[in-house]
C-alpha positions in Angstrom: 54.7 -196.3 111.0 58.0 -195.4 113.1 55.5 -193.7 115.5 55.4 -195.5 118.6 57.8 -198.3 117.7 59.1 -200.7 120.4 62.9 -201.7 120.4 63.2 -204.9 118.3 59.5 -204.4 116.7 60.9 -203.6 113.0 64.4 -204.2 111.3 66.0 -201.1 109.8 67.1 -202.8 106.9 64.3 -204.9 105.8 60.8 -205.2 105.5 58.4 -208.2 106.2 57.9 -208.4 102.3 61.7 -208.5 101.9 61.8 -204.7 100.6 65.1 -203.5 101.5 65.3 -200.1 103.2 67.8 -197.0 101.6 71.0 -197.7 103.6 71.3 -195.9 106.9 73.4 -193.4 108.1 75.6 -194.3 111.0 73.3 -192.1 113.7 70.2 -193.7 112.2 71.7 -197.1 112.7 73.1 -196.6 116.3 69.1 -194.7 117.1 67.6 -198.1 115.6 69.9 -200.2 117.6 68.7 -197.8 120.6 65.1 -198.6 119.7 64.0 -194.8 120.4 64.1 -193.8 116.5 60.1 -193.9 116.3 59.9 -191.7 119.7 62.6 -189.4 118.3 60.5 -188.9 115.3 57.4 -188.6 117.1 58.9 -185.8 119.4 60.1 -184.0 116.5 56.7 -184.0 115.0 55.1 -182.5 118.5 57.7 -180.1 118.3 57.0 -179.1 114.4 53.2 -179.4 115.2 53.4 -176.7 117.9 56.2 -174.9 117.3 54.3 -173.7 114.1 51.1 -173.4 115.6 52.1 -171.5 118.5 54.2 -169.0 116.4 57.9 -170.2 117.6 56.7 -169.7 121.2 56.4 -173.5 121.6 60.1 -173.8 120.7 61.4 -171.2 123.0 64.4 -172.3 125.0 62.4 -171.3 128.2 59.4 -173.1 127.3 61.8 -176.3 126.4 63.3 -176.2 129.6 60.1 -175.9 131.5 58.6 -179.2 129.2 62.2 -180.8 130.4 61.5 -180.0 133.9 57.6 -181.3 133.8 58.7 -184.4 132.1 61.1 -185.4 135.0 58.6 -186.5 138.0 56.5 -188.4 135.4 59.8 -189.7 134.2 60.4 -191.3 137.3 57.1 -192.9 137.6 57.3 -194.4 134.1 60.7 -195.7 134.7 59.3 -197.6 137.5 55.8 -198.8 136.4 57.4 -200.2 133.0 59.3 -202.9 134.9 56.3 -204.3 136.1 54.9 -204.2 132.2 58.1 -206.0 130.9 57.1 -208.8 133.2 53.7 -208.8 131.4 52.1 -207.5 134.3 50.2 -204.4 135.2 50.5 -202.1 138.1 47.3 -200.1 139.0 48.2 -199.1 142.5 50.7 -196.1 141.5 48.1 -193.4 142.5 47.4 -194.9 146.1 50.9 -195.8 146.5 52.1 -192.0 145.8 49.3 -191.3 147.8 49.9 -192.8 151.2 53.9 -192.1 150.6 53.1 -188.5 150.0 51.0 -188.4 153.2 53.9 -190.1 155.2 56.3 -187.4 154.1 54.3 -184.5 154.9 53.7 -185.9 158.3 57.6 -186.5 158.8 58.9 -183.7 157.5 58.7 -180.3 159.3 54.8 -179.4 159.2 52.2 -177.9 161.1 50.2 -180.8 162.2 52.6 -183.1 163.5 56.0 -181.9 166.0 58.1 -184.4 163.8 60.8 -183.5 161.3 63.4 -185.9 159.9 64.6 -183.9 157.7 66.6 -185.7 154.9 66.1 -189.1 156.3 62.3 -189.2 154.9 63.7 -189.7 151.8 64.7 -193.1 152.9 61.2 -193.7 154.8 59.4 -192.8 151.3 61.4 -195.1 149.6 60.7 -198.0 152.2 57.5 -197.2 152.5 56.7 -197.3 148.6 58.8 -200.9 148.5 56.4 -202.2 151.3 53.2 -201.6 149.4 55.4 -202.7 146.1 56.1 -206.1 148.1 52.3 -206.4 149.1 51.3 -205.9 145.6 53.7 -208.7 144.6 53.1 -210.9 147.4 49.2 -210.6 146.6 49.7 -211.2 142.7 51.8 -214.4 143.3 50.7 -215.9 146.1 47.1 -215.7 145.7 47.8 -216.4 142.3 45.7 -213.1 141.0 45.9 -211.1 137.9 47.9 -208.2 138.4 45.5 -205.9 137.3 43.2 -206.9 140.0 45.3 -207.2 142.7 47.3 -203.7 142.6 43.6 -202.4 142.1 42.4 -203.6 145.1 45.9 -202.5 146.9 45.5 -199.1 145.2 41.8 -198.2 146.7 43.2 -199.8 150.1 46.3 -197.4 150.6 44.1 -194.2 149.2 41.5 -195.0 151.8 44.3 -195.3 154.6 46.2 -192.0 153.1 42.7 -190.1 153.7 42.4 -192.0 157.0 45.7 -190.6 158.2 45.6 -187.3 157.3 42.3 -187.0 158.3 41.2 -185.9 154.2 43.3 -182.6 154.7 46.6 -180.7 153.4 49.6 -181.2 155.6 51.6 -177.8 155.0 55.4 -178.5 155.1 57.5 -176.1 156.5 60.8 -177.3 155.4 61.7 -175.7 152.3 65.1 -177.2 151.5 63.2 -179.8 149.1 61.2 -177.3 147.5 64.2 -175.7 145.8 66.0 -178.8 145.2 63.2 -180.2 142.9 62.3 -176.4 141.5 65.4 -175.2 141.0 68.0 -175.4 137.9 71.8 -176.4 137.2 73.6 -176.7 134.4 72.5 -174.3 131.4 69.3 -173.9 133.3 68.0 -177.5 133.1 65.7 -178.4 136.0 67.4 -180.3 138.7 64.3 -182.5 138.8 65.8 -183.5 135.3 69.0 -184.3 136.1 67.9 -186.3 139.0 65.2 -188.5 136.4 68.1 -188.7 134.3 70.3 -190.7 136.9 67.8 -193.3 137.6 67.2 -193.6 133.7 71.5 -194.2 133.6 70.9 -196.7 136.8 67.9 -198.6 135.3 69.9 -199.1 132.2 72.7 -200.4 133.7 70.7 -202.8 135.8 68.3 -204.1 132.8 71.7 -204.8 130.7 74.4 -205.5 133.3 72.6 -207.5 135.8 71.2 -211.3 136.2 68.0 -210.1 137.8 67.7 -207.7 134.4 68.2 -210.2 131.9 65.6 -212.1 134.0 62.7 -209.4 134.3 63.1 -209.5 130.2 63.1 -213.8 130.3 59.8 -213.6 132.1 58.1 -211.2 130.0 59.4 -212.8 126.7 57.9 -216.4 127.8 57.3 -217.1 131.9 57.0 -220.6 131.0 60.4 -221.0 129.5 61.9 -218.5 131.9 60.7 -221.1 134.9 62.2 -224.0 132.9 65.3 -221.9 132.7 65.6 -222.2 136.4 64.2 -218.3 137.2 62.2 -218.3 140.2 59.8 -216.3 138.8 57.6 -215.2 141.5 60.6 -213.5 143.7 61.6 -212.0 140.5 58.1 -210.5 139.9 58.1 -209.7 143.8 61.8 -208.1 143.5 60.1 -206.1 140.4 56.9 -204.5 142.6 59.3 -203.9 145.1 61.6 -201.6 142.7 58.6 -200.1 141.0 56.9 -199.3 144.8 60.1 -197.4 145.9 60.1 -195.3 142.5 56.5 -194.6 143.5 57.8 -193.3 146.9 60.6 -191.0 145.3 58.1 -189.6 143.0 55.8 -188.8 146.1 58.4 -187.4 147.9 59.3 -184.8 145.0 55.7 -184.1 144.5 54.6 -182.9 147.9 58.2 -181.0 148.7 57.3 -179.1 145.2 53.9 -178.2 146.2 54.8 -177.7 150.1 51.6 -179.3 150.6 50.8 -183.1 151.2 47.6 -184.5 151.0 46.0 -188.1 149.3 44.9 -186.7 146.2 48.6 -185.7 145.5 48.7 -188.9 143.4 45.3 -188.5 141.6 44.9 -188.5 137.9 48.9 -189.6 137.2 48.3 -193.5 136.4 46.4 -192.4 132.8 49.5 -190.4 132.0 52.0 -193.0 133.3 50.4 -195.6 130.8 50.2 -193.7 127.9 54.0 -192.5 128.0 54.8 -195.9 128.6 52.7 -197.1 125.6 54.2 -194.1 123.3 57.3 -194.6 124.5 57.6 -198.1 123.0 57.4 -200.2 125.7 55.1 -203.3 124.7 51.9 -204.1 127.0 52.3 -207.6 126.6 55.8 -207.7 128.4 59.4 -208.6 127.1 60.2 -205.0 125.3 61.2 -201.9 126.5 63.8 -200.1 128.4 64.0 -197.5 130.6 65.1 -194.8 128.0 61.7 -195.5 126.1 59.6 -195.0 129.2 61.3 -191.8 130.1 61.5 -190.5 126.3 57.4 -191.5 126.3 56.9 -189.0 129.2 58.7 -186.1 127.6 56.2 -186.8 124.6 53.3 -186.7 126.4 54.7 -183.7 128.8 55.8 -181.9 125.3 52.0 -182.8 123.7 50.1 -181.6 126.8 51.8 -178.0 127.1 51.6 -177.5 123.5 48.0 -178.3 124.0 47.8 -175.7 126.9 49.7 -173.2 125.0 47.3 -173.4 122.4 44.5 -173.2 124.5 43.0 -176.4 123.5 39.8 -177.2 125.3 40.7 -179.2 128.5 38.2 -181.8 127.7 39.8 -182.1 124.2 43.5 -182.8 125.4 41.8 -185.7 127.1 40.3 -187.0 124.1 44.0 -186.5 122.3 45.5 -188.1 125.3 43.0 -191.1 124.7 43.9 -191.3 121.1 47.3 -191.3 121.7 47.3 -193.9 124.2 45.0 -196.6 121.9 47.4 -195.6 118.9 50.7 -196.4 120.8 49.2 -199.6 122.1 47.9 -200.7 118.9 51.3 -200.0 117.3 53.3 -201.6 120.4 51.0 -204.5 121.4 52.8 -208.1 120.6 49.0 -209.8 119.2 50.7 -213.3 119.2 51.2 -213.4 122.7 47.6 -212.5 123.4 45.7 -215.3 121.9 42.2 -214.7 122.2 41.1 -210.9 122.2 38.0 -210.4 125.1 
């Protein structure tokens, strides 16, 4: 029952029927307060199953480091998108934003298509492009009073189409290899650089969520938007800021994606939304809003990366892998969703 459990969903000392659990150790209490005990248990189960199934190959240090590296970019995406989910919204524009940011990065770095070469100045450009699309998401959602699901889905297709038009539907080879060495390289004890970068954003967002007024306002809106308005929170402004932050994280992830491949194309964002949403749900972020932290989103990305790596190692049929991910998403949402907020299920 602890699998995919969101923060605060169950006290570790009592159950609903009043039965008392055994006294916890200090570590167990700490994990319970952090809201990641169920997620760590889920990760341990994944490691155990595939460790046994692969004859121990799955648990070799090289493979574990590879999993951590593979989880880096998904973790950055999840840290971004979970902010929108916390306010009770949904961002379906991930693939379109990554596509347009990726193409812009490819055209502005040294390449074989244009004479442009911004070097490391492309970093703020990618962040700015993603933030601008995020602002548009927020404005369409709040000003036109459209459900975030529909608003962001429309924006997704708009910018995916623009990315195809700008790139003429072709790949853009990148000739600046400095970013690739940064993304694919490793540092301390063989830990991939991209994992260290993801960890940096995890710590940054944890501080933001716990120590700033805006972070508190985000959770207030996700908990009860009407009460947040009564408390004097400018809900629309906060929502727009959240979408901007989310878009900026997409821009950063797009930069790392295209530079890791040394090639930019509109399709670079394809098939990223479903794994990100699955990881966020598995990490314990409630899709009805108000519950979950950056650590939950990042840990969810690690669990999904480990799951997919294990299935590939054990040569599970690719279609069966998709089915497993779908079942995991259903289970995660079923265990984390707050049905009291839903009213009628339609």
